[in-house]
DRENMAR-594904 format. One record per residue: residue in one letter; x, y, z negated of N, C-alpha, C in turn. Coordinates in steps of 0.2 Angstrom, whole numbers, plus 5000, padded with zeros to 4 digits. Each point is the difference from the previous one (the first is absolute). Layout:
AXYZXYZXYZ/...
***
This chain:
X575854804590499350025004499550004996/X499650055001499450024997499549965001/X499649974997499349975000499450045003/X499749975004499450065004499349964998/X499650044999499349985000499550055002/X499649975001499350055004499750054993/X499949964994499850034995500449994994/X500350044997500350004992499450014995/X500049984995499650014996500350024992/X499850054998500450004994499650004994/X500049954994499749994996499549955000/X500049954996499549944999499349994996/X499850074999499550014995499549975005/X499250014997499649975003500050035009/X499950065001500150025007500649995003/X500650004998500549975005500049925001/X499849974994499949935001499549975006/X499450054999499549985005500250025007/X500450065000500450025008500449945003/X500449974995500449945003499649955001/X499549994997499649935000499650015007/X499750075002499749995006500550025006/X500650024999500650005005500249925001/X500149964994500249935002499449965003/X499350014999499549965003500150035008/X500050055000499850025008500849995004/X500649974996500650005004500350065002/X500150034996500450085001500649994997/X500550015003500750024997500050044994/X500149984994500050054994500549974994/X500050044996500450004995499850044993/X499749954994499850034994500650024995/X500150064998500550024995500050004993/X500149964997499750014992500750014996/X500050054997500650014995500149964995/X499449974998500149944992500149945005/X499949944995500149945002499449954999/X499450045001499349994999499550045004/X499449975002499550045002499650054996/X499950075003499450044996500350014994/X500650044998500250024995499850034994/X499450065003499650014995499549954995/X499649965004499649944998500549964997/X500649975001500449974998500150014992/X500150085000500050024993499550024995/X499549965002499450014995500149974996/X499850004994500049964994499749935002/X500349954997499749935002499350004998/X499649965006499449994999499650055000/X500350075004499550065001499549995006/X499450024999499549985005500150065005/X500049975007500150065005499450015003/X499750055002499450025002500050015008/X499449985003499949995007499550055001/X500250074999499450055002500350055006/X499550045002499349995000499649955003/X499549964996499749975002499750005007/X499850065002499650005005500449995006/X500850025000500449985005500349945003/X499849985006500349945002500749995000/X500349944999500649995002500249985006/X500550045003500249985006500849985000/X500249945000500749995000500049935001/X500649995001500349915003500249984993/X499950034994500249984993499350014997/X499949934996499450014996500150044994/X499550034996500050034994499350004996/X500049964994499450024997500250034992/X499650014996500250044994500249934995/X500550014996500049934995500750024997/X500449964996500550014996500750015004/X500450054998500550015003500549955004/X500049954996500549935003499449975006/X499550005000499649965005500050055006/X500050075000500150045006500849995003/X500450014996500749985002500249955004/X499749954995500249925004499649995007/X499450024999499750015007500350045007/X500350054998500250045004500749975002/X500449964995500649975001499949955005/X499549964999499749945005500050025007/X499650055001499750035005500650025005/X500650054998500550025003500349935001/X500249954999500349945002499649965004/X499350015001499649965003500050055007/X500150065001499950045006500850005003/X500450004996500750005003500250075000/X499950044995500150074998500850004999/X500350065005500949994999499950054995/X500149994994500250044994500849994997/X500350065000500649994996499950044993/X500149984995500250004994500650054997/X500150034996500550034997500250045005/X499650035005500350045005499750084999/X500450064997499950054999500050055005/X499650035002500050065006500350064997/X500750015003500350054998500050065004/X499850005006500150055005499649985006/X499750045004499750005006499950075004/X500249975007499950075005499849975006/X499850045004499749995007499250025000/X499849975005499250005002499849965004/X499550005002499649945006500549975003/X500049935001500449965004500849994998/X500250044995500750024999500250014993/X499749974994500050004994500749974997/X500550034997500549954996500050004993/X499849964997500050004992500649964998/X500350034993500549984997499849964993/X500249945000499849964995500549994994/X500050014994500649984997500550055000/X500050065002500550045001500349995004/X500149935006500650005005499549965006/X499549944999499949975004499450055006/X499949985007499750035003499449975004/X499550024999499449975005499750055004/X499849975006499750055005499249985002/X499550044999499549995002499750055005/X499349985004499750045004499550044996/X499749974995499650034994500149984993/X499850054996500249994992499450024998/X499849944994499550024996500350014993/X499850064997500150014992499649984997/X500149954996499449974995500250004992/X500450054998500450004995499750034993/X499450035000499650014996500250064996/X499750034994500250044998500450014993/X500149924999500450004992500850025002/X500249985005500850035000500449974994/X500650034997500249974996499850004993/X500149964996499850004993500550074997/X499750024996500450054997500449974993/X500650015000500349974994500050054993/X500349964995500050044994500650045000/X500250075000500450035000500250024994/X500349974995500350024994500749944999/X500550044996500449954999499949934998/X500449945002499849934999499649965003/X499650045004499449985005500349955003/X500849985002500149955003499949944998/X500049994992499849944994499549955004/X500149945001499849945003499250004998/X499950024994499450014995499650045002/X500250045006499550055003499749975005/X499449995002499649995006499550055002/X499949985007499550055004499349965002/X499949944998499349955001499949974995/X499449985000499949944996499749955005/X500149935000499749955003499549974995/X500349974997499549964994500150004994/X499450054997500250014993500049944995/X499849945003500049944995500949984999/X500350025003500849985001500250034994/X499950054996500350034994499449994994/X500449984995499849994994500350024994/X499650044995500350004994500750055001/X499950045005500650065002499550064998/X500750064998499850074999500150025009/X499450045002500150005007499750084999/X500450045004499950085002499850015006/X499450035002499750015006499950075000/X500550035007499950075001499650015006/X499550054997499650015008499350024995/X499650045004499150014998499649995006/X500349965005499649985006499749954999/X499549975005499649945001500649934998/X500650005003500449955000500349994992/X500250064999500350014992499549964995/X499450035000499449984996499949925000/X499849985007499849925001500749954997/X500650025003500549974996500050004992/X500150064997500050014993499349954996/X499450015003499549984996500149915002/X500249965005500149955002500749984996/X500550034997500549984998499950004992/X499450044997499850014994499849944997/X499749955004499749944998500649954995/X500550005002500549974997500750024999/X499950085000500750024998499950074996/X500450044998499950064998500350055004/X499450045001500250055007500050074997/X500450045003499950075000500050045006/X499450045002500050035006500350075000/X500250025002500250085000499850045005/X499650054998499750055005500250074999/X500350025005500350084999499550044998/X499450005002499450044998499649984994/X499550024998499650004995499349955000/X500049995009499449965001500249955006/X499549965002500149965006499750015005/X499950075003499850045005499949975006/X500649965003500049965006499749955002/X500049984994499649925000499450015003/X499649925003499450015000499650004994/X499250015001499950014992499949924998/X499949955002500049934998500849994996/X500450015002500750004997500250034995/X499750085001500050044995499749984993/X499349975001499849974995500349944997/X500249965003500449955000500650004996/X500550065000500550014997499850034994/X499650064999499750044996499749944993/X499749955002499749954996500649964997/X500549985004500549964998500450044995/X500150065001500350064994499750014994/X499350005001499550014994500049934996/X500149965003499849934997500849974997/X500650045002500749994998500149935003/X499849985006500349955003500850025004/X499950075002500850025001500050084998/X500650015000500150084999500250045005/X499850075000500050055005500450064997/X500650015004500450064997499850055006/X499650054998499850065004500450054999/X500050035006500450065001500749994998/X500249945003500749974999500550005007/X500649995000500250005005500849964999/X500149955003500749954999500550055001/X500649984996500750054999500449965003/X500149944997500449965002500049914998/X500249955003499949964999500849965000/X499949964994500549954999499849925000/X500549965001499749924999499649994994/X499549995000499649994994499650054997/X500150075003499650064997499950045004/X499450045000500150065004499750064994/X500350065003500150064996499350055004/X499550014994499450055002500250064997/X499750065004500050064997499350035002/X499850024993499250035000500150074995/X499450034999499950074996500349984993/X500149924997500250004995500649994998/X500550005008500749984999500049945005/X500749984998500249935003499849944996/X499949955002499949934998500249955004/X500549974997500449945002499549925001/X499749995004499749934999500349935003/X500049954994500349945004499549965005/X500249975004499749975005500349955004/X499649955003500449945003500050025008/X499550045003500050045006499650055002/X500150035006499750075000499649985007/X499550025001499750015007499750055001/X500450045005499950075004499549995006/X499350034998499650025006499950065001/X500550025005500050095001499850015007/X499749975002499749995007500650015005/X499850035007500549995005500050065003/X500650025005500150065004499749985007/X499650045002499649985006500650015006/X499949965005500449995006500150065005/X499650064998500050055005500650035004/X500650004994500650035005500449965005/X499849944998500249945005499750015007/X499350004998499650005007500150055004/X500150074997500250065003500750005002/X500449944998500750015004500049965008/X499349964999499949975007499750045004/X499850074998499750045005499350014999/X499749974995499350015000499750074996/X499550035003500050064995499350004997/X499950034994499549994996499850095000/X499250004999499650075001500250054994/X500349984994500150044996500549984995/X500350044995500549984996499949974993/X499349985000499849974994500349925001/X500149994994500449935000499549935003/X499450024997499449965001499850005006/X500250055005499750015008500249935003/X499749985005500049955004500250045006/X500349955007500250025005499349995004/X499950055006499550005004500249945006/X499449965001500149965003499549995007/X500049985006499550005005499549934997/X499450005003499749954998500249945003/X500649985003500349954999500549994996/X500250034996500350004995500850035000/X500150045007500650005002500250084998/X500650014997500250064997500250055004/X500350054999500250065005500649955006/X500449964996500549975003499749955005/X500050015006499749935004500449954999/X499549955001500249934999500149984992/X499950054994500149984993499250014996/X499949944998499349994998500050004991/X499650034998500050004993499349964997/X499949944996499550004998499949974992/X499649984997499949994992500050064997/X500250004994500050054996500350075003/X500649995003500450075002499450035004/X499749965004499550035006499450024997/X499749994994499550034997499449934997/X500349955002499449944999500549954995/X499950024993500449974994499649914999/X499450005002499749944997500449945006/X500049954997500149935003499849985006/X499350005001499649985005500050065006/X500150054998500150065005500749995003/X500549994996500749995002499949955005/X499749944999500249945003499550015007/X499650034999499550025007500550055005/X500450034998500450065003500749965002/X500249964997500549955002499949965007/X499449975000499849975005499950065006/X499650044998499750055007500750045002/X500550014996500650045003500349965005/X500149934999500349955005499650005006/X499450015000499449995007500150075002/X500350064997500050085004500749985003/X500549984996500550015003500249955006/X499549945001500049975006499450035005/X499950064998499650035006499349984999/X499749954996499349984998499750074997/X499650045002499850064997499249984996/X500249954994499349984997499850054995/X499550004999499650044995500149974991/X500350064996500149974993499449944998/X500349984994499449954998499550044997/X500250064998499350034996499750045005/X500150015006499750035006499149995000/X499949944999499249995000499750034994/X500349994995499850034993499950075001/X500550045002499950065000499650025006/X499849985005499550015005499349984997/X500049974996499449994996499850064995/X500650044997500050054996499850075003/X500349985006499850085004499349995004/X499749945001499450015002499950035005/X499550065000499850035006500550055003/X500650004996500650065003500449955004/X499949925001500449975004499750035008/X499350035000499750025007500450055002/X500450054995500450055002500749995000/X500349964996500749985000500249944999/X500649985002500449944997500250004994/X499949954997500450004992500650045000/X500550005004500750054999499850075001/X499450025005499850065002499550034992/X499749954998499650024994500450014994/X500649974999500550014995500350075000/X500250005007500250085002499550054998/X499549995001499550045000499950034992/X499949954997499950014991500750034998/X500549995002500550034997500150075002/X499950015007499850075002499650054996/X499449974998499450024998500050024993/X500249954996500349994992500550024998/X500250064996500750014999500349964995/X499649994995500349964995500349935003/X499749975003500449945004500550005006/X500050085000500550015006500849965000/X500250004993500749984999500049925000/X499549975001500049935000500249985007/X500449955000500349965007499349965002/X499949985007499549985002499949924998/X500649974998499849934997499950024993/X500150054997499950014993499250024998/X499850035005499250015002499549955001/X500449965005499649925002499849984993/X500650004996499949964993499450024996/X500050075000499650044996499249985003/X500050005006499550015005499649924998/X500349955000499949934999499650004993/X500250044996499650004993499550054999/X499950045004499550065001499349985003/X499750065001499250005005500150065002/X499849995008499850085003499250005000/X499850054999499250015001499950045006/X499549995003499750065005499450014997/X499850064997499650044997499550055004/X499450005001499650055003499850054996/X499950065003499650064995499549984994/X500250014996499649994993500149944996/X500349965003500249934997500450014993/X499849984995500350004994500749965000/X500650014996500649975000500049984993/X500050034996499849974992499750054997/X499649994993499650044997500349994993/X499950074998500250024992499849934996/X500650004995499949954995500149925002/X500050005007500249935001500749984998/X500049944999500949964998500350015008/X500550035001500449985006500550035000/X500749965002500650034999500450005006/X499750015006500350005007500150075001/X500450015006500050085001500050005007/X499650045001499750015009500450075002/X500349985006500450065005499449995006/X500050075002499450025007500550005005/X500049955003500350005007499750055005/X499350015000499750045005499450024997/X499850055001499250034997500150054993/X499449994996500050054996499449974993/X500450014995499649974994499850054994/X499650004997499650064995500049974994/X500450034996500049974992499550044996/X499549964998499550054996500150004993/X500450074999500350024993499450014993/X499350005004499750014995499349965000/X500049954995499549955000499250015001/X500050064998499250035000499950035006/X500450035006499950025004500449995006/X499949945004500449975005500250055006/X499850065001500250055003500650034998/X500350004994500650034999500549935001/X500450035005500649955003500650044999/X500649955001500650035002500249955006/X500050045007500149955005500849985001/X500149935004500649985000500049985008/X500450025003500149985008500649965001/X500149995006500549955003500850014996/X500249954998500749994996499950004993/X499450024997500050004993499749934998/X500350004992499749944997499750014994/X499649954997499650014994499949944997/X499849994993500049934996500650004995/X500550045001500649994996499850004993/X499550054998499850014993499949924996/X499749985003499749934997500549955002/X500450015005500749945001500550034993/X500150054999500550014995499750004993/X499450014998499750004994499849944999/X499749945006499649954998499450014996/X499750045003499350034997499650015005/X499250004999499550015005500150055004/X499950015007499950055005499750064995/X500450075003499750064997499550035003/X500050005007499550015004499749975005/X499550025003499749975006500350025006/X500249955005500350045007499749965005/X499850055006499749975006500250035005/X499949975006500450025007499450065001/X500450065002499650065002500049995008/X500549965004499850005007500249925002/X499949975006500449935001500750014999/X500249954996500749994996500349935000/X500750015002500449944998500349994994/X500049964995500349994994500449954998/X500650014998500449944997500050004994/X499949944998499849984991500549964999/X500450024995500849974999499849984990/X499949925001500049994992500550014995/X499950014995500450044994500749965000/X499949935000500649965000500550025006/X499850015006500450015005500250075000/X499550044996500250065000500650024994/X500049974995500650014996500649975002/X500049945004500549985003500550055005/X499450045004500250055005500450054995/X499750034994500250044996500749994998/X500049934996500749994998500550005005/X499949995008500649995004500050065004/X499750044999500050085006499750054993/X500750025000499950074997499550045000/X500050025007499650065002499349985000/X499749944999499549975000499750004992/X500449994997499850004993500050084996/X500450055003500050084999499350025001/X499949985007499450035003499449984996/X499949944998499449974996500050014994/X500550034996500050014994499950085000/X500250035003499850075001499350025001/X499849965006499250015001499649984995/X500149954996499749974994500150044995/X500550034998500050064995499550055000/X500150025006499650075002499349995000/X499749935003499349995000499849984993/X500449954997499849984993499850074996/X500650055002499850064995499350035000/X499850005007499450035002499449964998/X500149945001499449954997499950004993/X500750004997499849994992499950084996/X500350045005499950084995499450035004/X500150025006499550035005500050015006/X499549995004500050025007500050075003/X500050044994499950075002500850034999/X500549974998500850025001500050025007/X500350064999500150045008500749965002/X500250005007500749975001500450054998/X500150074999500450034995500249984994/X499450004996500249964994500349944999/X499949955004500149945002500750015000/X500250035005500850025001500350004994/X499750064996500450014995500049954994/X499449954999500149964995500549955001/X500149995008500549925001500650035000/X500150075000500750024998500549974994/X499450004994500549974996499649944996/X499549965004499749955000500549944999/X500049954995500549965001499549934998/X500249945004499949934999500349964994/X499750004995500149964994499849934999/X500349964998499949934999500249994993/X499649954996500049984994499849924999/X500449974995500049935000499350014994/X499849924999499649984996500350044992/X499650034996500150014994500550074999/X500350035006500450055000499550074999/X500250064996499650064999500050035007/X499650045003500050055005500150064996/X499750014993500250064997499949984993/X500350054996500049984993499750054995/X499749994996499650044995500650054997/X499950075000500450054998500550035004/X500049965007500550035004499750065004/X500550045003499750065003499449985006/X499550045002499649995005500250025007/X500649975004500250025006499549995006/X499549955000499749985006499449944998/X499849995004499549965001500049935004/X499949944999500149955004499349995002/X500049975008499549975003500249945001/X499549944999500049934999499949975008/X500650005003499949965008499949944999/X500249964996499949924998500149994994/X499549954998500249974993499550044995/X500249984994499550044995500450014994/X499750054995500550014993499550004996/X500350014994499649994994500350064995/X499650054997500150044996499949994993/X500550044995500049984993500250094998/X499749994993500450064996500049974992/X500650044997500249984994499349994995/X500049964995499450014996500349934995/X500150044994500149944994500649975002/X500650045001500649975002500249955006/X499549995003500149965007499550045005/X500349985006499650005007499449985001/X499350044999499549975001499749995006/X499649965003499950025008499350034999/X499950035006499650065000499749985006/X500349985007499650025005500449955006/X499650005005500449975007499850035005/X500650015006499950035005500249965006/X499849995005500149975006500050045008/X500449955004500250055007499550055001/X500250055003499550065001500050064995/X500149974993499850064996500850034999/X499850074996500750034999500050014990/X500749995000500150014991500550034998/X499950044995500750064997499750065001/X499450025004499750055000499950054994/X499749974995499750044995500850034997/X500650004999500550044997500150055006/X499949995007500250055004499650045000/X499349985000499550065001499950064993/X500249964995499850044994500950024997/X500449985004500850034999500149974992/X499949954998500249974996500649935000/X500249984996500449945001499649935000/X500149945003499849965001499649974994/X499349995000499749974992499949935000/X500349975006499949935000500549975004/X500149934999500549965004499649965005/X500349985005499749985006500349945004/X499849944999500549955003499849975006/X500349955002499949985007499649924997/X499449985003499749944998500249945004/X500250035007500149965005500750025003/X500349975005500550055004499750065003/X500150055000499850065002500350045005/X499750035005500450045005499650074998/X500350054999499750074999500350065003/X499650055001500250065004500150054993/X500650034999500050064996499950065003/X499650044995500050085005500150044994/X500550055002500250054995499450044996/X500150024993499550024998499750075004/X500450045002499950075002499549975007/X500249965004499549985007499549984998/X500049954994499349984999499650064997/X500250054997499650054998499650055007/X500649995003499850035007499449985003/X499949925000499549985004499250014994/X500250004995499550014995499750085000/X500450055002499950075001499750015007/X500249965005499850015006499549975003/X499849944998499549975002499449974994/X499450045002499750004995499649934998/X499949965005499849934998500549964996/X500650015002500449974994500050014994/X499950075000500150034993499449974995/X499449995004499449984996500249934998/X500349955004500249935000500549994994/X500550055001500650004994499650014992/X499550055000499750034993499549934998/X499749985004499649934999500449944997/X500549985004500549964999500450014992/X500050065000500450004992499549994996/X499350035000499550004996499849924999/X499949975005499949935001500649954993/X500650035002500549964995500150024994/X499750084999500050004992499449964997/X499450005004499449964997500149924998/X500649985006500049944998500749974996/X500450054999500550004995499750004991/X499450055001499749994994499649944998/X499749985004499649934999500549945000/X500750005003500449954998500350004994/X500250074998500250004993499749994994/X499350005002499549984995499949924999/X500249965005500049945000500549955000/X500349984994500749975001499849935004/X499449985000499949925001500250015009/X499650045002500050025007500850005003/X500450064995500750005003500549944999/X499749974996500549934999499749945005/X499550015002499749955006500350035006/X499950065001500250035006500849995002/X500450014993500849985003500049945002/X499649954996500149945001499949985008/X499550025002499949995007500550045006/X500350054997500450035005500649954997/X500349984996500649965000499949935003/X499349985002500049945003499850015008/X500250065001500150025007499250015005/X499550044995499550015003500150055006/X500450054997500050075005500349975009/X500249935000500249995007499349975004/X499449974996499549985002499550045003/X499749985006499550045002499349974998/X500049935000499349964997500349954994/X499850014995500249954996499649974995/X500049934999499549974996500250014992/X499350034996500249994993499549964998/X500049974993499649974997499950044993/X499450004998499850034993499949944994/X500549994997500049934996499550014996/X499650054998499550004995499349985003/X500050005007499449975004500149935004/X500749984999500149955004499949934996/X499649955002499849944997500549945001/X500450025004500449935003499849965005/X499450005005499749965001500449995007/X500450045003500649995005499450005007/X499550035000499650015005500450055006/X500450034997500350045005500649975003/X500249974998500749945003499649955004/X499549974999499749955003499650035005/X499750055000499750045007500650025005/X500650034997500550005005500249955003/X500149924998500249965002499349975006/X499550004998499449995004500050055007/X500250054999500050055004500650005005/X500549984998500649995004500349935002/X499649965002499949935001500449954996/X500050014993500249964995500650034997/X500350055002500550014995499950074997/X500050014994499950064996500650065000/X499850045002500650075001500150034994/X499749984994500150044993500049954995/X500450024994500149954995499850044993/X499349994998499750044996500349994993/X500449954998500249984993500650045001/X500449995004500950045000499850075001/X500650054998500050065001500150024993/X500150074999500150034993499350034999/X500050024992499450014998500350064993/X499550065000500150044995499350034997/X499949964995499350054996499649945005/X499450035003499649995004500049985008/X500650035001500150005007500549955002/X499749965004500449945004500250005008/X500650015000500249985007500249945004/X499649985003500049925002500550015006/X500349935003500450005004499650015008/X499950065003499750015005500450045005/X499950015007500450045004499650084998/X500550054998499950075000499950045005/X500249975007499850055007500550064998/X500749984998500450064999499950055006/X500250064997500050075005500549995004/X500649974999500649995004500149924999/X499749965004500149934997500849985000/X500049954995500849974999499849955007/X499649954999499949965005500150005007/X499850075002500050015006500850025003/X500550024996500550035000500549955004/X499949944999500649965004499649935002/X499550015006499649935001500350005009/X500449975000500349985006499449995006/X499649974999499549985004499450045001/X500150074997499650054999499249975000/X499849974995499649964998499450044996/X500350064996499650024994499950075002/X499350025001499850065001499750044995/X499750065003499650034995499350025004/X499449984998499450035004499850064999/X499650035006499850074999499750024993/X499849944997499650024994500550004994/X500649975001500650014994500249924999/X499649955001500149944997500749975004/X500549974996500449995002499949915001/X500349975006499749935002500749975004/X499849945001500649955003499649965006/X500250025006500049965006500149945002/X499749965005500449945002500649985002/X500550084999500549995003500549994995/X499749994994500549974995500449945000/X500750015000500449935000500149964997/X499850044992500349964994500650004997/X500350075003500750014997500150024992/X499550024997499950014994500350074998/X500350045004500250074999499650054995/X499249995003499550044996500049984993/X500049934999499849974993500750034996/X500650015002500550024998500050094998/X499750015004500150085001499450034995/X499449965000499550034994500349994993/X500050064997500150004993499649984994/X499249995004499449984995499949925001/X500449965004499849945001499449975001/X499850065006499349995002499849955007/X500849985002499949975005500249925000/X499849965003500149934999500049975006/X500549955000500149955006499749944999/X499649985005499449965000500049965006/X499849945001499949965005499250005001/X499949985008499249995001499549974995/X499650024998499749944994499649965004/X499949934998499649955001499550015003/X499549975005499350024999499849984995/X499450034998499650004994499449955002/X499949954995499449955001499350054998/X499549965002499450024998500050014993/X499350044997500050014993499749934997/X499549945004499949954997500649954999/X500450025005500749944999500450014994/X500050094999500350014994499749994994/X499450015000499549974993500049934999/X499849965005500049935000500649955000/X500550025003500649965000500750044997/X499950064999500650054998500549995006/X499850015005500450015007500250095000/X500650025002500150065000500050044995/X500150065001500050054994499350034999/X499850034995499450014998499950085002/X499550034999499850065002500550044997/X500450055003500350064998500749974999/X500249944999500649984999500649995004/X500450035000500650005007500149915000/X500050015009500149935001500649995002/X500249925001500649985001500250025006/X500650005004500250015007500049935003/X499850035005499749945005500749955001/X499949925001500549965001500049995006/X500749995004500050015006499949935003/X499849995006499849945003500749965001/X499849935002500449965001500850004996/X499850024994500650014997500550055000/X499850055007500650055000500150054996/X500450055003500150054996499550044998/X500150024992499550064999499950065003/X499550025002499950085003500550044995/X500350065003500350044997499550054995/X500350014994499550044996500150095002/X499450025000500150075003499650054994/X500250075001499950054995499150004999/X499950014994499249994998499950074995/X499650055000500050054997499350035000/X499750034995499450044999500050055008/X499450005003499950045007499350054996/X499950004995499550064997499449985004/X499949945002499349965004499850065005/X500550015004499950075005499649985004/X499749945003499649985005499349984996/X500050004994499349964997499650044998/X499449995003499350064997500150004993/X499850044997500050014994500650024995/X500649995004500650024996500449954995/X500350034996500349954995499749934998/X500249945001499649964997500249994995/X500550014996500249994994499450044994/X500150075004499650044995499249995000/X499749995006499449975002499849934996/X500449964999499949944995500050024993/X500350054997500150014992499150014998/X500049954994499250014998499950074995/X500750014997499950064996500250075002/X500250005007500450075001500550004998/X500449954998500750024997500650015003/X499849975007500650005006499850085004/X500450035001500150055005500650025003/X500050045006500550035005499850064999/X500650035000500150075001500650045001/X500050065004500750035000500250034994/X500850005000500350034994499650084999/X500050035006499750084998499350014997/X499649955003499449994996500049984995/X500349954998500049974992500350064996/X500650035001500250054996499650064999/X499650015005499550075000499549974997/X499749945000499450004995500249974992/X500549985000500249974992500250064996/X500350065003500250064996499450035000/X499349995002499550055000499650004993/
***
């Protein structure tokens, strides 16, 4: 006879485990089915010691189970203890193989034959599904594995890691400390990985800690060896084991077999759910990543709430008070659910999101109510958010000298995507033309949306391309001409050092730089001589197109570059049909000719400019340089920095590279697209409207920013001890002297030391007079400058 329960919960991840805990606490008849022999398989398979985050910080935890950030082992141990304490009815090694029925009458098949009946079912199986196996002859060898628990278990082995994602990179780098590691990447770059992991693996490859087989694929496996195939042919590699990190197949097909409907055929699509997490199948509820809430704390809240909903308690979700605060005055017009439906109806860009996905976006976003005439943002402000008009009208002022020249944007339109894509200052001033409601989505959230919803990425990219061409070329380009340009325009990306075009090639088109910077060279004396620098918003390659000649120069990416390629005949049409652009092109060409002549006559400048480019100056927006002919080594710059920032200097004068009289001390460069911001789990790193990159009080000390920064500009430091008075220092030698770094404070009563937090230069953003280091220099040796300003000045 079948067992019967009020609630059957499938999957013991954070959501399912939390649901079972609440059911047990309420005394509700339940069973938690887990196909493995342990709780939360995804977290269980994290690498040993991996730190588990508890984001978003603002979201309160609502669960019968506790959870706080910590090591994977501590998190899992706490959940094991609490499941036992609450009396959770969990059955391990129970694989759900079939399900049918609806509310009050579900029949579940477990392990192919056992039957369980339930009144309601909660699916908490996540998105990972089954790990993808290595599909080559010999893959059944016992030396092939698909997970790595503890890298320290292996020593002095040759290990082949297959994959180019975050898990493969983390495994390969950890194993390389005491093993010979080869990572196999079927592409020529690690594009899918987070920026921090990409830097980690690239540094490991460059330093020869491990080897990478690029554009290679496994062909076969045999005990003790694997055969790889690449452009150079096949290679047999002797190895002790193979670790294949090939991702997993989403469980969509199984979910559909249970009767659940999806809104589209995209594999990344999520099922549409009610506010109570109920699917189109009555009595079948979906929570966690499969329902659009991938974060642990969110899933745990859903687990608690879904049991309450099944019990008939229509409680508000944990995020409801937060969203009510977000909506502000709109709550007088709508409930939270009504406001979410209203936003989806009025803003086409987010219409494809489920209500639950949109709730997550809204938690990270801001809603603004603007009166007519209110500014939204101003030209040249730094800001990377995207604005969407839920109601009203905005005017984009396209002529900085005449605010009356505007482009109107009404309900449903979006703007700000240029700064988001290019990570550059705003290109126009935007004001509300009438009372308006605006949704402002931060860059990190927007990128996450673009990566998960193809339609969002397409619309953002297409709009950014058209608007960037108008901003960077001419606002006078007609819609008809723009349509013609876009017919052949292509987005092209280049890695650092890769040529956009080569001297001597046919001049078939022009590149508009949408993100990053490039360096311009020409042949002189048997080598490539540096001639000029061009940054975001400029176009290059126009000379040969206008003059119908072959390329006269080579242009290389000085950073990671995103560009828009325009066919030569289309570029000429803009020149012929848009008078203001024709003048600009000829002025640009004349300026570059003069600059090239000045550069070719100054070999010292050419070599110093190449040095600065090699040191990554092209990525900076505000870089500290020291003229060694003026520097007297007094260290006033470093002392002033320490005194200004609570005893911790954010620059190191003596360290850093030098060429001739130019020295680059270790100090933050406030990069155009900051590496440190790319993987901050606490969202503690921001860019001020005036351009400074700074770290706020939300820093949790994870160290990702320090790992990601290629210029060693970030330190992990404890809070300094209180500084004694000047007399105490003079008379008794107490504490540190003026400008000296202070020792971290010692814990009271012998307790644990406070965690070290990230520290970096904030460009003295809130200090009257600006940079303390520059102001303290008695000889004027220290100065801060942007790359464009520096290269324009030095070559003149």
